[in-house]
Each structure stands twice: as structure tokens, then as C-alpha cells.
N, C-alpha and C positions, 0 to 999 in steps of 0.2 A: 714583763713589760711594764715600764713605769708610765706614769701619767704624762711625763714630758714626751715620751715616744708617741703615745696615742695622740697627744695634741699636735705634734709635728706632722704625723701621718695625715690626720684630718685636715690640717692646714694645707697640705699639699693637694689633697683631694678637692678642697674648696677652691683653691687657686686654679686647678685644672678646669673645674666647671665654669668659674668666672671667666677664664681666658677663652673658653669655647663659646660662652654665651655673649660676652660683651666686647671682646677684643677682635677687631677685624684684620688689621695688618700686623703680621708677625705673631699671630696667636699660637702657632705651633712652637715657636722659640720660647715664648713666655711660659707655656705649659711645660715644655721640657725642662726649662731652667727651674721652675717652681718644684716640679716633681723631683728633680735631681737634688736640689739643695735641701728640700724638706726630708727626703728619704735618707740621705747621707747624714744629715744632722740628727734625725731620729735614731739612727743606728749608733752614731758616735756618742751622743749625749744621753739618749734614753735607754739604750740597750748596749752598752760598751762590751759586756761579756760575750755577746754574739760576735761582735767584730773581732775581739781578741782571740776567742776560742776557735772559730772556724770562718775563715775568709770566704770559703766556697758557699756556706749557708747564708752568709751576709749578702753575697752577690746574687744568690738565688732569690732571697727575700726582696732585694731591690728590683730584680727583674719582674717578679710578680707584682710588686707595688707599681712599677712603671706601666705594666699592661693594664692593671685596673684603672690607673690614672688616665690612660689613653681612652678607655671605654667611657669614663666620666667626661672627658674632654669632648668626645664625639656626641654624647648626649646633650651637652651644652650647645654644641654647634647645631644639632638637630632642633633644639628649642629656639635658637635664633632664626633658623630658616623657616620654621613654622610661624614665628611672630612676624616675619616680613611679608 
């Protein structure tokens, strides 16, 4: 895994938390878009060999990445609810 992939994955996680914490209207759409774009970009630009060698493993990695991103999104929403 290259540094580009790590940076893009972390950017998606950060965007998920920010969307959960600070965005009120359309937060789920923002989070889903951020996770989708960052995850696919990380696989295409940071780890192209995974994408080329096994599409199934790439899709499994994106699924797991999306689930972790959803947990981070929910923790951001919980932080917002506690702050209100």
C-alpha cells in the first residue's frame, strides 16, 4: 500500500467524521460520496495492482472501508448530539 492510498483512505475517514459532526442536512449523502470517491481513488491511484489483479478483493476492501466509514460517521453524529 502506498502513501497515496493511505492518505486517500484517511481523507475519506476524516470527511465521514466531519459530515457526521458538522453537516445537518444531507449528511448521509456527503458521507457516502466522500467514502465512495476516496475509496475508489485510493484503489485506482494508490493500489492499482489490487484493482487489476482481483476485482472481487477490491470490492471486498471497498465494502469493509465503507462499513468502517459508516461507524466513524455515526460517532460524529453522536458527538454532535451530545454537544447540543
